[in-house]
DORODO-812136 format. One line per 5 residues: for each residue x, y, z of C-alpha. Coordinates in nm, 2 decimals. Layout:
// DORODO-812136
X:Y:Z; ...
***
This chain:
// DORODO-812136
-11.43:-0.15:-3.37; -11.78:-0.07:-3.30; -12.08:-0.15:-3.50; -12.13:0.23:-3.60; -11.75:0.25:-3.68
-11.81:-0.04:-3.93; -12.12:0.09:-4.06; -11.96:0.43:-4.14; -11.64:0.30:-4.29; -11.86:0.09:-4.53
-12.08:0.41:-4.59; -11.75:0.60:-4.66; -11.61:0.33:-4.90; -11.93:0.31:-5.11; -11.93:0.69:-5.13
-11.59:0.74:-5.25; -11.62:0.44:-5.50; -11.93:0.62:-5.65; -11.77:0.94:-5.71; -11.63:0.82:-6.07
-11.95:0.70:-6.17; -12.13:1.04:-6.09; -11.89:1.23:-6.30; -11.95:1.03:-6.61; -12.23:1.12:-6.84
-12.45:0.89:-7.04; -12.37:0.90:-7.42; -12.74:0.81:-7.48; -12.89:1.10:-7.27; -12.69:1.38:-7.45
-12.63:1.26:-7.82; -12.90:1.13:-8.07; -12.80:0.79:-8.24; -13.10:0.80:-8.44; -12.97:1.07:-8.66
-12.64:0.97:-8.70; -12.46:1.20:-8.95; -12.10:1.25:-9.14; -11.94:1.61:-9.12; -11.64:1.73:-9.30
-11.39:1.99:-9.18; -11.04:2.10:-9.08; -10.93:2.08:-8.72; -10.88:2.38:-8.52; -10.79:2.25:-8.20
-10.75:1.96:-8.00; -10.79:1.90:-7.63; -10.62:1.58:-7.56; -10.74:1.52:-7.22; -10.94:1.25:-7.03
-11.19:1.15:-6.95; -11.26:1.26:-7.33; -11.05:1.39:-7.61; -11.23:1.70:-7.79; -11.18:1.79:-8.16
-11.31:2.13:-8.27; -11.35:2.17:-8.65; -11.45:2.43:-8.90; -11.72:2.28:-9.14; -11.86:2.42:-9.42
-12.26:2.39:-9.44; -12.49:2.39:-9.72; -12.48:2.75:-9.78; -12.10:2.73:-9.81; -12.05:2.89:-9.48
-11.81:2.80:-9.22; -11.93:2.66:-8.89; -11.76:2.57:-8.58; -11.82:2.21:-8.46; -11.70:2.04:-8.15
-11.68:1.65:-8.14; -11.62:1.45:-7.84; -11.41:1.12:-7.90; -11.37:0.83:-7.67; -11.08:0.84:-7.37
-10.70:0.88:-7.46; -10.65:0.51:-7.36; -10.92:0.40:-7.61; -10.78:0.60:-7.88; -10.44:0.47:-7.85
-10.59:0.10:-7.86; -10.77:0.18:-8.17; -10.42:0.30:-8.31; -10.50:0.70:-8.31; -10.25:0.94:-8.14
-10.21:1.30:-8.14; -9.98:1.30:-8.46; -10.31:1.22:-8.67; -10.51:1.52:-8.52; -10.27:1.81:-8.62
-10.44:2.17:-8.67; -10.55:2.22:-9.03; -10.56:1.85:-9.07; -10.90:1.78:-9.30; -11.09:1.50:-9.16
-11.44:1.34:-9.16; -11.63:1.23:-8.87; -11.92:1.01:-8.82; -12.11:1.17:-8.53; -12.43:1.14:-8.32
-12.57:1.50:-8.30; -12.62:1.67:-7.96; -12.98:1.68:-7.86; -12.93:2.02:-7.74; -12.59:2.20:-7.71
-12.66:2.54:-7.52; -12.34:2.72:-7.70; -12.42:2.69:-8.03; -12.61:2.36:-8.13; -12.31:2.21:-8.34
-12.17:1.95:-8.09; -12.16:1.56:-8.15; -12.02:1.25:-8.02; -11.78:1.08:-8.25; -11.78:0.74:-8.37
-11.57:0.69:-8.68; -11.26:0.95:-8.76; -11.12:0.92:-9.12; -10.80:1.09:-9.19; -10.66:1.21:-9.53
-10.44:0.90:-9.59; -10.78:0.69:-9.60; -10.74:0.53:-9.27; -11.06:0.50:-9.05; -11.05:0.50:-8.67
-11.30:0.40:-8.41; -11.30:0.69:-8.16; -11.66:0.65:-8.01; -11.75:0.54:-7.66; -11.91:0.20:-7.67
-12.28:0.22:-7.72; -12.39:-0.10:-7.85; -12.72:0.00:-7.98; -12.62:0.28:-8.21; -12.73:0.32:-8.56
-12.50:0.31:-8.84; -12.48:0.62:-9.07; -12.68:0.55:-9.35
***
């Protein structure tokens, strides 16, 4: 194998290895940990997919109007390790979610990254991508 082929092989190896890193986003770049909040709503849709699970909620705002929110949760494997599975996220299930709101959501401004999910029987699940400097909800 010539030196040129070795260099090409190394380049290709590192290029392919970097693809997953480029595909993942930074939680800190999209969600504001300084404005942590809680929302109460009813699940209207669940996308149980990797790299993140998404839940969609109808949430009543301060005026009593129902607004749609979407909340990004951790990956399926992390949720499973936290003890959460699909059975807890049925349609019409009322939940409380502690979130970091999106800095800007081009769709409607009602998006968040989940931190804790509380289900009606009182159990609380850690649904966050790990972000060590996150501020707790006050």
